[in-house]
N, C-alpha and C positions, 0 to 999 in steps of 0.2 A: 320799185317794178317787182311784182311777184316773181318767183323764180320759176322756171320751166321744170316740168316733169318728164321723166323719160316714159317711154313704152313699157320698160320692165316695172317702174313704180306703180304706174296705173294698173297694170295686169296683176301686180302683187296686190294692190289694195281690193281688186275684185275678188280675187281668190280668198283674201282674208275675211271679207265682209260679206258676200254673197254666198248664203247657205240656209237651210232650213233650220227650224228651231230646234235645238238639241242635237244639231249635226255638227260634225267635224268639217274641216275643210275637204272639199272634193278633190279627188286625185286627177292628175294629168291626163292618165288613162281614160278616166270616166268622161272628162271633157272632150278629148279627141274622139271617142267612140259616140258619143252624144252628137257633136258636129257632124261626123260622117253619116250617122243615121238619120238625123233630123235635117240636115241642110244638104248633103251630098258633097260636101266639101272634105277633099283629102288633107288631112293634117295628122301629125304624129304627136303622141305625147312627149316626145323628146324635143321635138321644136317648140312645144308649148313651154315646157320647161327652160329651153333656150331662152325664149323670149322673155319669160318672168325674171330670169336671173341675169339678163342682159349680155349673155353671150351671143345672142343674135338680136339685131335692133334695126333691121330693116325689112319688116314684114310686106307682104302683098297687101292690098287693099281688100282682097277677097278674104285672106285669113283675119285680118282686123275686123271685118265685117261679121265673119262666123264667129269669132270671139265676143264681139259685142252682142250679137243676136242670143249667143248662149247665155250671157249674163244678164241680159235683158235691158241694157243701156244703148244709146244711139253710138254709131260708129264715131261721131264726132267727139266721144269721150277721149278717144285716142288721139285725136288731131288737134283739138282745142282745149288749151289749159283752163281758159275761163269756164267752159262747159264741163271739164272734168272737176273743178272745184266745186260747181254747183251740183253734179250728181253725187260726188263724194260726200257732200252735206246731207242730200237725201239718202244715200246708203247708211250713212252714220245714224241718222233718224231711224231709219227701219230696224238697223241692228240694235239699237237702244230699246226701241219698242219689242222687239223680239225677245231680247235679253231680259227685259223687265216683265215679260210673260204677261202681255197685255191682250191675251187671247179673248177674255170675257169682253172687253171693250170693242174689239173687231167684230166678235160675233154679234153683239147687239147693234152696231152700226150697220151691219148688213142688213137688217130688218127695217130701216129708216129710208126716208126718201133721199134721190140723190143729192137735192140741196142740203138736206140736213147732214149728208154724209160728208160733203164738202165743208160744212161750219165744224163738224167735229175734227175733221182733218186739220183745218185752220187753227182751232183751238189748240189741239196738241202740237202742232208746229209753232205756235206762239209761245206755249209753256217750255217747249223744248229749246227756243231761242233765248227766253228770259234765264234759263237754268245755265246754258251755255256760256252766256254772258257773264253771269254772276261767277261761275267757275273761274273765267278769264278774269275778271276783276280781282279774284282771290288770289292769283299767283303774282 
């Protein structure tokens, strides 16, 4: 049976993986300010830090929802480990693509039909899965 992940671990992965190309990790202050400004939810940077470090581990659904919205994931990410694993895989793929500087592919894909974009996305996902499996087999 797969192990369960804490809210702190999940939030840490979001902070580590969700960022723009060439940007460092977003600050707790920036996250808190954005949540207050964009969602009208009162949350402090200290509270976010406490959640990420495990010093607090029982957040309200409102705060989890606000954090999920900020990071662009469904709130189920925090509540369902199977969903978290699936989303972590998608985030890892996005991080890999961002780090590999595949901007040209993305820009070209923007000018094709939606069905062709889906095909391109599926091809990239398949290649990523093959590479990931190859790396696992090598260890």
